[in-house]
C-alpha positions as CSV (number, residue, x, y, z in Angstrom):
1,M,11.1,-11.9,-70.7
2,N,11.6,-11.5,-67.0
3,F,9.9,-13.3,-64.1
4,T,9.9,-12.5,-60.4
5,D,10.5,-16.1,-59.5
6,P,14.2,-17.2,-60.0
7,Q,13.3,-20.8,-60.7
8,L,10.7,-19.9,-63.3
9,Q,13.2,-17.5,-64.9
10,K,15.9,-20.2,-65.0
11,C,13.5,-22.8,-66.5
12,Y,12.2,-20.4,-69.1
13,E,15.7,-19.4,-70.2
14,R,16.9,-23.0,-70.3
15,N,13.9,-23.9,-72.5
16,L,14.3,-20.8,-74.7
17,T,17.9,-21.8,-75.4
18,G,16.9,-25.4,-76.2
19,A,14.1,-24.4,-78.6
20,D,16.3,-24.4,-81.8
21,G,14.6,-24.5,-85.2
22,F,11.9,-22.0,-84.3
23,S,11.4,-18.3,-84.9
24,D,12.1,-16.1,-81.9
25,E,8.3,-15.8,-81.4
26,L,7.8,-19.5,-81.4
27,R,10.8,-20.1,-79.2
28,Q,9.2,-17.9,-76.5
29,I,5.9,-19.8,-76.8
30,S,7.8,-23.2,-76.7
31,A,9.8,-22.1,-73.6
32,L,6.6,-20.8,-71.8
33,I,4.7,-24.0,-72.5
34,A,7.7,-26.2,-71.4
35,A,7.9,-24.1,-68.1
36,H,4.2,-24.4,-67.6
37,D,4.3,-28.2,-68.1
38,L,7.2,-28.7,-65.7
39,F,5.7,-26.6,-62.9
40,Q,2.3,-28.0,-63.3
41,M,3.7,-31.5,-62.9
42,L,5.9,-30.5,-59.9
43,K,3.6,-28.0,-58.1
44,G,0.1,-28.6,-59.5
45,S,-2.3,-26.4,-61.5
46,H,-2.7,-23.9,-58.6
47,S,1.0,-23.0,-58.5
48,T,1.8,-19.3,-59.0
49,R,4.5,-20.3,-61.5
50,V,1.8,-22.1,-63.5
51,H,-0.5,-19.1,-63.4
52,E,2.3,-16.7,-64.4
53,T,3.2,-18.8,-67.5
54,I,-0.5,-18.8,-68.5
55,E,-0.7,-15.0,-68.0
56,R,2.4,-14.6,-70.2
57,L,1.1,-16.9,-72.9
58,L,-2.1,-14.9,-73.1
59,L,-0.4,-11.5,-73.4
60,P,-1.6,-9.6,-76.5
61,E,1.9,-9.3,-78.0
62,L,2.3,-13.1,-77.7
63,R,-1.1,-14.1,-79.0
64,P,-0.1,-14.3,-82.7
65,G,2.7,-16.6,-81.8
66,L,0.4,-18.7,-79.6
67,R,-2.0,-19.1,-82.6
68,C,0.9,-20.0,-84.9
69,W,2.1,-22.6,-82.3
70,Y,-1.2,-24.4,-82.4
71,Q,-1.8,-24.0,-86.1
72,R,1.5,-25.6,-87.2
73,S,0.9,-28.6,-89.4
74,E,3.5,-30.6,-87.6
75,A,1.9,-29.9,-84.2
76,D,1.2,-33.4,-82.9
77,L,-0.5,-32.9,-79.5
78,N,-0.9,-35.5,-76.8
79,P,-4.1,-35.4,-74.7
80,A,-2.6,-33.2,-72.0
81,A,-1.4,-30.7,-74.6
82,V,-4.9,-30.7,-76.3
83,G,-6.4,-30.0,-72.8
84,F,-4.0,-27.1,-72.2
85,R,-4.7,-25.7,-75.7
86,D,-8.4,-25.9,-75.0
87,Q,-7.9,-24.2,-71.6
88,L,-5.9,-21.4,-73.2
89,S,-8.5,-21.1,-76.0
90,Q,-11.2,-20.7,-73.4
91,L,-9.3,-18.1,-71.4
92,A,-8.4,-16.2,-74.6
93,G,-12.0,-16.3,-75.9
94,E,-10.9,-17.8,-79.3
95,R,-10.1,-21.2,-80.7
96,L,-6.3,-20.9,-81.0
97,E,-6.0,-23.8,-83.5
98,D,-8.7,-22.5,-85.8
99,V,-7.1,-21.1,-89.0
100,T,-10.4,-19.9,-90.5
101,H,-10.4,-16.8,-88.3
102,V,-6.9,-15.7,-89.0
103,P,-6.8,-12.7,-91.4
104,L,-5.3,-13.4,-94.7
105,N,-3.4,-10.2,-94.9
106,P,-2.6,-9.1,-91.3
107,S,-1.3,-5.6,-91.2
């Protein structure tokens, strides 16, 4: 995944490398969420870096991974992570943690 902002690119790549133990799909989601959290903390919610990470997380090709990220049984979310999940759910137009709407046989 390529970003126009060099700091965002470096942060994403560092977090992608550090996301061991996940599938490639979940490593991307993990790295994007980590980059989002860092730049939100440093630059605020109106930062272009924050907006770009949200745009990437909501890409159609990453949506299955995003659903999987929030549906993991070991996903223990703090209040800030729940708020971000709810924000993404609203922007996506679906409840990302809701397993009842996932097809049983996706093909």
